[in-house]
C-alpha positions in Angstrom: 0.1 -0.1 0.0 1.4 3.5 -1.1 1.3 6.4 1.5 0.7 9.8 0.2 4.4 11.2 1.0 3.2 14.6 -0.2 0.7 15.0 2.7 3.1 13.6 5.3 6.0 16.0 4.2 3.4 19.1 4.4 2.4 17.3 7.9 6.0 16.9 9.1 6.7 20.7 8.3 3.5 21.8 10.0 4.5 19.7 13.0 8.0 21.4 13.7 6.6 24.2 15.4 4.6 21.8 17.8 1.1 23.5 17.2 -0.6 20.5 15.5 -3.2 18.8 17.6 -3.4 15.1 17.2 -6.2 12.8 18.6 -6.0 8.9 18.8 -9.1 7.0 18.7 -8.9 3.8 20.3 -11.8 1.6 21.7 -14.3 4.3 21.0 -12.3 6.6 23.1 -10.4 9.8 22.1 -7.0 10.4 23.5 -5.1 13.6 23.1 -1.5 13.2 21.8 1.2 15.4 22.8 5.0 15.8 22.0 4.1 14.1 18.7 7.2 13.6 16.1 6.8 12.3 12.8 10.0 10.9 10.7 10.8 8.7 7.8 13.5 6.6 9.1 15.0 3.2 8.2 13.7 -0.2 9.6 15.5 -3.2 10.6 15.0 -5.0 7.4 17.6 -4.7 4.5 14.8 -5.3 1.9 11.3 -5.0 1.5 9.7 -8.0 3.1 6.4 -9.5 4.7 7.5 -9.8 8.3 6.3 -13.1 10.1 3.6 -13.3 7.5 1.7 -10.5 9.3 2.8 -7.2 8.1 4.8 -5.8 5.3 7.8 -3.9 6.0 9.9 -1.7 3.8 13.3 -0.2 4.1 12.2 3.1 5.3 8.8 3.9 7.0 7.1 7.0 8.3 7.2 6.7 12.1 5.1 8.4 14.8 6.3 8.9 18.2 3.8 10.4 20.8 2.7 10.5 24.7 -0.6 10.0 26.1 -1.4 11.3 29.5 -4.3 9.1 30.2 -2.9 5.7 31.4 -6.4 4.4 30.9 -5.1 3.5 27.3 -3.4 0.6 28.4 -6.1 -1.9 28.6 -6.9 -0.8 24.9 -3.2 -1.0 23.6 -2.9 -4.7 24.3 -5.9 -5.2 21.8 -3.7 -3.5 18.9 -0.3 -5.3 19.4 1.1 -8.4 17.9 1.6 -11.1 20.5 -1.4 -11.2 22.3 -3.2 -11.0 18.9 -2.4 -12.7 15.6 -2.8 -9.5 13.7 -1.8 -5.7 14.5 -5.1 -3.8 15.3 -5.1 -0.3 13.4 -4.9 3.0 15.4 -6.6 5.9 13.8 -5.2 9.5 14.7 -6.9 12.3 13.4 -5.4 15.9 12.9 -5.7 18.8 10.3 -3.4 20.7 7.9 -3.7 23.9 6.1 -2.4 24.0 2.6 -4.4 26.7 1.1 -7.5 25.0 2.6 -8.4 23.0 5.7 -7.5 19.2 5.1 -8.7 16.7 7.5 -6.1 13.7 7.9 -6.7 10.3 9.1 -3.3 8.4 9.8 -3.8 4.9 10.2 -1.1 3.1 12.3 0.4 0.2 13.8 1.9 0.1 17.3 5.5 -1.0 17.3 5.9 -0.6 21.2 4.8 1.5 24.0 6.7 2.5 27.0 4.7 3.1 30.4 5.9 5.8 32.8 4.0 6.6 36.0 2.3 9.7 34.3 2.3 8.9 30.6 2.6 6.4 28.0 5.3 6.5 25.2 3.8 5.3 21.9 6.0 4.2 18.8 3.8 3.6 15.6 4.4 3.2 12.0 2.1 4.7 9.5 0.5 2.2 7.2 -2.0 4.7 5.4 -3.2 8.1 5.1 -6.8 9.5 4.3 -7.8 13.0 3.6 -11.0 14.9 3.5 
């Protein structure tokens, strides 16, 4: 599946000033994301491949790193991760960009890992597709 890299590059530039608002939807609940960074970085594979027969990985991927202050999200996260499940569950993140007009973006991601601290959860995700309206 291809990702609209033009939209993502616009989003990355808009995100540099940290004024973008992101809302993650999981289990019917909205969670505000803070400290969001989006990068296009290498993955651990040396050639495009299907990993474990479960998901496709290219040599580079758009990744999102973000924090959630609501630790209640933990119970929902286990439903999206590979391990307790046979498939990754998609996580939807909504944001907006303005590029001459307002564009609503839905970023669909897979959770790679999460780190729990006493007051927040750090999420590391890979963008698998993007939809705009």
